[in-house]
C-alpha positions as CSV (number, residue, x, y, z in Angstrom):
1,M,-3.5,-6.4,26.7
2,L,-5.8,-3.6,25.6
3,Q,-6.0,-0.3,27.5
4,M,-9.5,0.4,28.7
5,E,-11.3,3.6,29.8
6,V,-14.3,3.7,32.2
7,V,-17.3,5.1,30.4
8,G,-19.6,5.0,33.4
9,V,-21.9,3.0,35.7
10,R,-25.6,2.6,35.4
11,V,-28.3,0.5,37.1
12,E,-30.2,-1.7,34.7
13,M,-33.9,-1.7,35.2
14,P,-36.1,-3.4,36.2
15,S,-33.7,-5.8,37.9
16,N,-31.7,-3.0,39.6
17,Q,-28.5,-4.7,38.4
18,P,-25.5,-2.3,38.1
19,I,-23.2,-2.4,35.2
20,V,-19.8,-0.7,34.6
21,L,-19.0,-0.1,30.9
22,L,-15.4,0.0,29.8
23,K,-14.3,1.1,26.3
24,E,-11.1,0.3,24.4
25,A,-8.8,3.4,24.6
26,H,-7.7,2.8,21.1
27,G,-10.6,0.9,19.6
28,E,-14.3,0.8,19.3
29,R,-15.3,-2.2,21.5
30,Y,-17.1,-1.8,24.8
31,L,-16.8,-4.2,27.7
32,P,-19.9,-4.4,29.9
33,I,-19.3,-5.9,33.4
34,W,-22.2,-6.6,35.8
35,I,-21.2,-5.5,39.3
36,G,-22.6,-5.1,42.8
37,M,-24.4,-2.0,44.0
38,T,-21.7,-1.1,46.6
39,E,-19.0,-1.3,43.9
40,A,-21.1,0.7,41.5
41,T,-21.5,3.4,44.1
42,A,-17.7,3.4,44.7
43,I,-17.0,3.7,41.0
44,A,-19.5,6.4,40.4
45,M,-18.2,8.4,43.4
46,A,-14.6,8.1,42.1
47,Q,-15.7,9.3,38.7
48,A,-17.5,12.2,40.1
49,E,-14.5,13.0,42.3
50,E,-16.8,13.4,45.3
51,P,-15.0,12.5,48.5
52,P,-17.2,10.6,50.9
53,P,-17.6,12.0,54.4
54,R,-15.6,9.1,55.7
55,P,-13.2,6.9,53.7
56,L,-14.9,4.0,51.9
57,T,-13.0,0.7,51.7
58,H,-11.4,1.6,48.3
59,D,-10.3,4.9,49.8
60,L,-8.8,3.1,52.8
61,F,-7.0,0.7,50.5
62,R,-5.5,3.6,48.5
63,D,-4.4,5.3,51.8
64,V,-2.8,2.1,53.0
65,L,-0.9,1.7,49.8
66,D,0.3,5.3,50.1
67,A,1.4,4.7,53.7
68,L,3.3,1.6,52.7
69,G,4.9,3.4,49.7
70,V,3.5,1.0,47.2
71,R,1.7,2.1,44.0
72,L,-1.0,0.3,42.0
73,N,0.5,0.2,38.6
74,T,-2.2,-1.5,36.6
75,V,-5.5,-3.4,36.8
76,N,-5.6,-6.2,34.3
77,I,-8.9,-7.9,33.5
78,V,-7.4,-11.3,32.6
79,A,-10.2,-13.9,32.2
80,L,-13.9,-14.6,31.7
81,R,-14.9,-18.0,33.0
82,D,-18.5,-19.2,33.3
83,G,-19.8,-15.6,33.0
84,I,-17.4,-14.3,35.8
85,F,-14.7,-11.8,35.1
86,F,-11.3,-12.0,36.8
87,A,-8.8,-9.3,37.4
88,D,-5.3,-8.9,38.7
89,L,-3.9,-5.9,40.6
90,V,-0.3,-5.2,39.7
91,F,1.7,-3.3,42.2
92,S,5.0,-1.3,42.0
93,N,6.8,-3.9,44.1
94,G,6.1,-6.6,41.6
95,V,3.3,-8.3,43.6
96,E,0.2,-9.3,41.8
97,V,-3.1,-10.0,43.6
98,S,-6.3,-11.5,42.1
99,A,-9.3,-9.3,42.6
100,R,-12.8,-8.7,41.3
101,P,-12.9,-6.3,38.4
102,S,-15.4,-4.1,40.2
103,D,-13.1,-3.5,43.2
104,S,-10.1,-3.2,40.9
105,I,-11.8,-0.5,38.8
106,A,-12.9,1.4,41.9
107,L,-9.3,1.3,43.2
108,A,-7.8,2.2,39.8
109,L,-10.0,5.3,39.6
110,R,-8.7,6.4,43.0
111,T,-5.1,5.8,42.3
112,G,-4.8,6.8,38.7
113,A,-3.7,3.2,37.7
114,R,-4.3,2.2,34.1
115,I,-6.9,-0.5,33.3
116,F,-6.3,-3.2,30.7
117,A,-8.2,-6.2,29.5
118,S,-6.9,-9.2,27.7
119,E,-7.7,-9.5,24.0
120,D,-9.4,-12.8,24.7
121,V,-11.8,-11.2,27.2
122,V,-12.7,-8.3,24.9
123,R,-13.1,-10.7,21.9
124,E,-15.5,-12.9,23.9
125,A,-17.5,-10.3,25.8
126,G,-16.9,-7.0,24.0
127,V,-19.5,-5.3,21.9
128,I,-19.4,-2.6,19.2
129,I,-21.9,0.2,19.6
130,P,-22.7,1.7,16.2
131,D,-21.6,5.3,15.7
132,D,-24.3,7.9,15.4
133,Q,-24.7,11.6,16.1
134,E,-25.5,11.2,19.8
135,D,-23.0,11.9,22.5
136,E,-21.3,8.9,24.2
137,V,-23.4,9.1,27.3
138,E,-26.6,8.8,25.3
139,K,-25.2,5.8,23.4
140,F,-24.3,4.2,26.6
141,R,-27.8,4.6,28.0
142,E,-29.4,3.2,24.8
143,F,-27.0,0.3,24.8
144,L,-27.8,-0.6,28.4
145,D,-31.6,-0.4,27.7
146,T,-31.2,-3.2,25.1
147,I,-29.3,-5.8,27.1
148,T,-29.9,-8.0,30.2
149,P,-27.5,-9.6,32.7
150,E,-28.1,-12.9,31.0
151,D,-26.5,-11.5,27.8
152,F,-23.1,-11.5,29.4
153,G,-23.4,-13.5,32.6
154,R,-22.8,-12.4,36.1
155,A,-19.5,-10.8,37.0
156,G,-17.7,-8.6,39.4
Protein backbone atom coordinates (compact mmCIF):
# COMPACT_ATOMS: atom_id res chain seq x y z
CA MET A 1 0.00 0.00 0.00
CA LEU A 2 1.20 3.51 -0.83
CA GLN A 3 0.56 6.39 1.55
CA MET A 4 -1.37 9.19 -0.16
CA GLU A 5 -1.94 12.88 0.59
CA VAL A 6 -4.99 14.93 -0.38
CA VAL A 7 -3.93 17.69 -2.77
CA GLY A 8 -7.37 19.22 -3.11
CA VAL A 9 -10.80 19.25 -4.70
CA ARG A 10 -11.91 21.02 -7.81
CA VAL A 11 -15.01 21.15 -9.97
CA GLU A 12 -14.25 20.24 -13.58
CA MET A 13 -15.97 22.51 -16.05
CA PRO A 14 -18.21 22.52 -18.05
CA SER A 15 -19.66 19.28 -16.64
CA ASN A 16 -19.55 20.53 -13.01
CA GLN A 17 -18.03 17.16 -12.02
CA PRO A 18 -15.94 17.36 -8.81
CA ILE A 19 -12.62 15.59 -8.52
CA VAL A 20 -10.38 14.89 -5.53
CA LEU A 21 -6.70 14.57 -6.31
CA LEU A 22 -4.43 12.43 -4.16
CA LYS A 23 -0.64 12.32 -4.45
CA GLU A 24 1.80 9.65 -3.34
CA ALA A 25 3.41 10.81 -0.09
CA HIS A 26 6.75 9.37 -1.19
CA GLY A 27 6.41 9.41 -4.96
CA GLU A 28 5.41 11.46 -7.92
CA ARG A 29 2.15 9.89 -9.07
CA TYR A 30 -1.24 11.53 -8.60
CA LEU A 31 -4.54 9.68 -8.29
CA PRO A 32 -7.61 11.56 -9.58
CA ILE A 33 -10.96 10.31 -8.27
CA TRP A 34 -14.25 11.70 -9.59
CA ILE A 35 -16.65 12.27 -6.69
CA GLY A 36 -20.05 13.73 -5.87
CA MET A 37 -20.68 17.38 -5.09
CA THR A 38 -21.69 16.71 -1.47
CA GLU A 39 -18.49 14.78 -0.79
CA ALA A 40 -16.41 17.41 -2.58
CA THR A 41 -17.86 20.04 -0.27
CA ALA A 42 -17.21 17.85 2.78
CA ILE A 43 -13.57 17.28 1.74
CA ALA A 44 -12.98 20.96 0.95
CA MET A 45 -14.47 22.06 4.28
CA ALA A 46 -12.28 19.59 6.18
CA GLN A 47 -9.17 20.79 4.35
CA ALA A 48 -10.04 24.39 5.08
CA GLU A 49 -10.69 23.45 8.71
CA GLU A 50 -13.96 25.37 8.59
CA PRO A 51 -16.45 23.86 11.02
CA PRO A 52 -19.99 23.85 9.66
CA PRO A 53 -22.74 25.57 11.68
CA ARG A 54 -24.22 22.11 12.33
CA PRO A 55 -22.38 18.78 12.03
CA LEU A 56 -22.38 17.26 8.58
CA THR A 57 -22.68 13.50 8.14
CA HIS A 58 -18.90 13.01 8.25
CA ASP A 59 -18.65 15.13 11.41
CA LEU A 60 -21.42 13.04 12.98
CA PHE A 61 -19.61 9.82 12.03
CA ARG A 62 -16.41 11.15 13.65
CA ASP A 63 -18.32 12.12 16.80
CA VAL A 64 -20.00 8.69 17.02
CA LEU A 65 -16.60 6.98 16.69
CA ASP A 66 -15.28 9.18 19.50
CA ALA A 67 -18.31 8.38 21.69
CA LEU A 68 -17.79 4.66 21.12
CA GLY A 69 -14.05 4.88 21.79
CA VAL A 70 -13.12 3.62 18.32
CA ARG A 71 -10.50 5.23 16.09
CA LEU A 72 -10.35 5.22 12.30
CA ASN A 73 -6.80 3.97 11.75
CA THR A 74 -6.55 4.04 7.96
CA VAL A 75 -8.46 4.49 4.76
CA ASN A 76 -7.34 2.03 2.10
CA ILE A 77 -8.27 2.55 -1.55
CA VAL A 78 -8.17 -1.08 -2.54
CA ALA A 79 -9.61 -1.54 -6.01
CA LEU A 80 -10.67 0.01 -9.28
CA ARG A 81 -13.28 -2.01 -11.16
CA ASP A 82 -15.18 -0.79 -14.21
CA GLY A 83 -14.10 2.79 -13.50
CA ILE A 84 -15.31 2.67 -9.88
CA PHE A 85 -12.92 3.02 -6.95
CA PHE A 86 -13.43 0.98 -3.77
CA ALA A 87 -12.11 1.74 -0.29
CA ASP A 88 -11.99 0.11 3.14
CA LEU A 89 -12.20 1.87 6.48
CA VAL A 90 -9.92 0.14 9.02
CA PHE A 91 -10.83 0.76 12.66
CA SER A 92 -8.83 0.39 15.87
CA ASN A 93 -11.00 -2.55 16.99
CA GLY A 94 -9.98 -4.57 13.91
CA VAL A 95 -13.24 -4.05 12.03
CA GLU A 96 -13.04 -3.17 8.33
CA VAL A 97 -15.94 -1.59 6.45
CA SER A 98 -16.23 -1.11 2.71
CA ALA A 99 -16.92 2.51 1.74
CA ARG A 100 -16.75 4.95 -1.13
CA PRO A 101 -13.35 6.66 -1.37
CA SER A 102 -14.99 10.09 -1.29
CA ASP A 103 -16.68 9.46 2.06
CA SER A 104 -13.57 7.72 3.33
CA ILE A 105 -11.35 10.68 2.48
CA ALA A 106 -13.78 13.15 4.07
CA LEU A 107 -13.75 11.07 7.25
CA ALA A 108 -9.97 10.61 7.21
CA LEU A 109 -9.46 14.37 7.04
CA ARG A 110 -11.69 14.82 10.09
CA THR A 111 -10.06 12.08 12.15
CA GLY A 112 -6.42 12.35 11.13
CA ALA A 113 -6.43 8.83 9.69
CA ARG A 114 -3.82 8.06 7.07
CA ILE A 115 -4.89 7.35 3.49
CA PHE A 116 -3.36 4.54 1.44
CA ALA A 117 -3.91 3.23 -2.07
CA SER A 118 -2.93 -0.14 -3.44
CA GLU A 119 -0.04 -0.23 -5.88
CA ASP A 120 -2.38 -1.82 -8.45
CA VAL A 121 -4.83 1.10 -8.24
CA VAL A 122 -2.09 3.72 -8.54
CA ARG A 123 -0.45 1.82 -11.40
CA GLU A 124 -3.77 1.65 -13.27
CA ALA A 125 -5.22 5.12 -12.62
CA GLY A 126 -2.27 7.18 -11.39
CA VAL A 127 -0.70 9.87 -13.51
CA ILE A 128 2.56 11.79 -13.36
CA ILE A 129 2.38 15.55 -13.63
CA PRO A 130 5.62 16.94 -15.07
CA ASP A 131 7.68 19.11 -12.73
CA ASP A 132 7.97 22.79 -13.58
CA GLN A 133 8.45 26.04 -11.71
CA GLU A 134 4.81 26.52 -10.76
CA ASP A 135 3.47 25.77 -7.31
CA GLU A 136 1.55 22.56 -6.73
CA VAL A 137 -1.86 24.20 -6.73
CA GLU A 138 -1.28 25.69 -10.18
CA LYS A 139 -0.07 22.32 -11.52
CA PHE A 140 -3.23 20.76 -10.12
CA ARG A 141 -5.44 23.30 -11.89
CA GLU A 142 -3.64 22.87 -15.20
CA PHE A 143 -3.82 19.10 -14.92
CA LEU A 144 -7.56 19.17 -14.26
CA ASP A 145 -8.12 21.47 -17.22
CA THR A 146 -6.71 18.79 -19.54
CA ILE A 147 -8.76 15.76 -18.47
CA THR A 148 -12.36 14.67 -18.55
CA PRO A 149 -14.30 12.19 -16.40
CA GLU A 150 -14.13 9.69 -19.26
CA ASP A 151 -10.32 9.60 -18.92
CA PHE A 152 -10.62 7.74 -15.59
CA GLY A 153 -14.20 6.53 -15.36
CA ARG A 154 -16.73 7.46 -12.72
CA ALA A 155 -15.87 6.88 -9.09
CA GLY A 156 -16.66 7.79 -5.57
